[in-house]
C-alpha positions in Angstrom: 0.0 0.0 0.0 1.2 3.5 -0.8 -0.5 6.7 0.5 -0.5 9.7 -1.8 -2.1 13.1 -2.0 -3.5 14.3 -5.3 -5.3 17.2 -6.8 -9.1 17.2 -7.0 -9.1 16.7 -10.8 -8.3 13.0 -10.2 -11.9 12.2 -9.3 -13.3 13.9 -12.5 -12.2 10.9 -14.6 -13.7 7.8 -13.3 -13.7 4.9 -15.8 -17.5 4.4 -15.7 -18.1 8.0 -16.8 -20.8 8.4 -14.1 -20.6 11.5 -11.9 -20.2 10.6 -8.3 -20.0 12.5 -5.0 -17.2 10.8 -3.1 -16.9 10.6 0.7 -14.1 9.6 3.0 -14.0 5.9 3.1 -15.0 5.4 -0.5 -13.0 3.4 -3.0 -11.9 5.2 -6.2 -10.2 4.3 -9.5 -7.9 6.6 -11.3 -5.1 6.9 -13.9 -2.2 8.6 -12.1 -0.6 11.6 -13.8 2.4 13.7 -13.0 2.8 17.3 -14.1 6.6 17.9 -14.1 7.3 21.5 -13.1 11.1 21.3 -12.7 13.6 18.6 -13.5 17.3 17.9 -13.8 19.5 14.9 -14.3 19.6 12.7 -11.3 22.9 12.4 -9.5 22.1 9.0 -8.1 19.8 6.4 -9.8 17.0 5.2 -7.7 13.4 6.0 -6.8 12.1 8.3 -4.1 8.8 10.2 -3.7 8.9 13.0 -1.1 5.7 14.9 -0.2 6.2 18.7 0.0 2.6 20.0 0.4 -0.8 19.3 -1.0 -0.3 17.7 -4.5 3.3 18.8 -4.8 6.2 16.3 -4.6 9.9 16.1 -5.0 10.8 12.9 -6.7 13.1 10.9 -8.9 11.7 9.4 -12.1 12.5 7.3 -15.1 10.8 7.9 -18.5 10.2 4.3 -19.8 8.1 4.9 -22.9 7.0 7.8 -25.2 3.8 8.2 -27.2 3.5 10.5 -30.2 1.6 13.7 -29.5 -1.2 13.9 -32.1 -2.0 17.6 -31.2 -0.1 20.5 -32.6 2.0 18.2 -34.8 2.3 20.8 -37.5 3.8 23.3 -35.0 5.8 21.0 -32.7 7.4 18.1 -34.4 8.8 15.1 -32.7 6.8 15.8 -29.6 5.8 13.0 -27.2 3.8 12.2 -24.1 5.5 9.9 -21.6 5.1 7.0 -19.3 7.0 7.8 -16.1 8.1 5.3 -13.5 8.9 6.4 -10.0 8.7 2.9 -8.5 8.2 -0.4 -10.3 4.7 -0.6 -9.0 3.9 3.1 -9.4 3.9 4.4 -13.0 2.2 7.6 -14.1 1.3 9.3 -17.4 2.9 12.6 -18.3 1.4 14.9 -20.9 3.8 16.9 -23.0 2.1 19.3 -25.5 5.0 21.4 -26.8 8.5 20.2 -26.0 10.3 18.2 -28.7 12.1 15.0 -27.7 15.6 16.2 -28.6 15.4 18.9 -25.9 13.2 17.2 -23.3 13.0 13.9 -21.4 14.9 10.9 -22.7 13.6 7.4 -22.3 15.9 5.4 -20.0 17.5 8.4 -18.3 17.0 9.0 -14.5 15.9 12.5 -13.5 14.8 14.3 -10.3 12.6 17.3 -9.8 9.3 18.7 -8.6 5.8 18.0 -9.8 2.1 17.8 -9.1 0.1 14.5 -8.8 -3.3 14.4 -10.3 -5.3 12.2 -12.7 -5.2 12.2 -16.5 -8.3 10.1 -17.3 -7.8 7.4 -20.0 -5.5 9.1 -22.4 -5.8 6.2 -24.9 -9.4 7.4 -25.7 -8.1 10.5 -27.4 -4.8 9.5 -28.9 -4.4 6.5 -31.2 -0.7 6.3 -30.4 -1.3 5.7 -26.7 -1.8 2.0 -25.8 -5.1 1.2 -24.1 -3.4 -1.9 -22.6 -0.8 0.4 -21.0 -3.4 2.6 -19.5 -5.2 -0.5 -18.1 -1.9 -1.5 -16.4 -1.4 1.8 -14.7 -5.1 2.1 -13.5 -5.1 2.3 -9.7 -7.7 1.5 -7.1 -7.5 3.2 -3.7 -9.4 4.1 -0.6 -10.2 7.8 0.0 -8.8 8.5 3.5 -9.0 12.3 3.6 -10.4 15.3 1.8 -9.1 18.8 2.5 -8.8 22.2 1.0 -5.7 23.6 -0.9 -5.5 26.9 0.9 -3.2 28.6 -1.6 -6.1 29.9 -3.5 -7.4 31.9 -0.6 -4.6 34.4 -1.0 -5.0 34.9 -4.8 -6.1 38.6 -4.4 -2.6 39.5 -3.2 -1.1 38.5 -6.5 -0.2 41.2 -9.0 -0.2 41.1 -12.0 -2.0 38.1 -13.4 -0.5 36.5 -16.4 -3.9 36.4 -18.2 -5.2 40.0 -17.8 -7.6 40.0 -14.9 -7.9 36.3 -14.4 -5.8 34.5 -11.8 -4.6 31.0 -12.6 -3.0 28.3 -10.4 0.4 29.1 -11.9 0.1 32.7 -10.7 -0.5 31.4 -7.2 2.5 29.1 -7.4 4.7 31.8 -8.8 3.8 34.2 -5.9 5.0 31.6 -3.4 8.3 31.0 -5.2 7.5 27.7 -6.8 9.4 26.4 -8.7 12.0 29.1 -9.5 12.9 29.8 -5.9 12.4 26.5 -4.0 14.0 27.8 -0.8 11.6 30.7 -0.7 8.7 28.4 -1.6 9.4 26.0 1.3 9.5 29.0 3.7 6.3 30.6 2.2 4.3 27.4 2.5 5.3 26.5 6.0 2.3 28.5 7.4 -0.1 26.3 5.3 1.2 23.1 6.9 -0.2 24.3 10.3 -3.6 24.9 8.8 -6.1 22.4 7.7 -9.7 22.5 6.5 -11.1 19.0 6.1 -14.3 17.7 4.6 -16.2 14.5 4.7 -17.2 14.6 1.0 -16.4 16.5 -2.1 -19.8 18.1 -2.4 -18.7 21.4 -0.8 -18.7 25.0 -2.0 -15.1 26.4 -2.0 -13.9 29.9 -2.2 -12.7 31.2 -5.6 -9.5 29.6 -6.9 -9.5 27.0 -4.2 -9.5 23.3 -4.9 -9.6 20.0 -3.0 -6.8 17.6 -2.2 -7.5 13.9 -1.8 -5.6 11.5 0.4 -5.7 8.0 -1.1 -4.3 4.7 0.1 -3.5 2.8 -3.1 -4.5 -0.8 -2.7 -2.1 -3.6 -3.7 -3.3 -5.7 -6.7 
């Protein structure tokens, strides 16, 4: 069993396509996804997954397969999505929309960096180059052990300027905290949030603007 914390988007993509209101104690199925925000070559080969806060992790990873990106192919050539391995029993999908293979992740090379855990849905349904068998193999089942609010969004009004005119996005909130360009500052800035916690029994809650929900999930062994 492995306990993880993931962004609320994970529960938008249940394989049966039926909208559900999940509560603590429910069992969920999801296709794990990693959004890679920062990476560098790993000094030492070997897996680790270190929780920082909310859905953000520091981790080492190994790209083990690539799948041709069928979007924007006339603009970005030789661009691929990836299958990422952190542990042999924990593989995640990684979307890459714009970065060509020659200047991005190489299959078989160990890296380390920071990223956000969420869910990607079944990527094989939208891309003929992605194996449905592979997606079936990474599908996870877990028990929902906690639901709590990501409090970063409560401070969004302090951010100036927004990158998209008058609309605040999650990247703006991260940038204001130092993530990921100044990780020392980020760790200091988020320390206050670690002492705060707003928990819920189910996801059917009304959240403030730009807030979202984090799910604690115990992944069940197959």
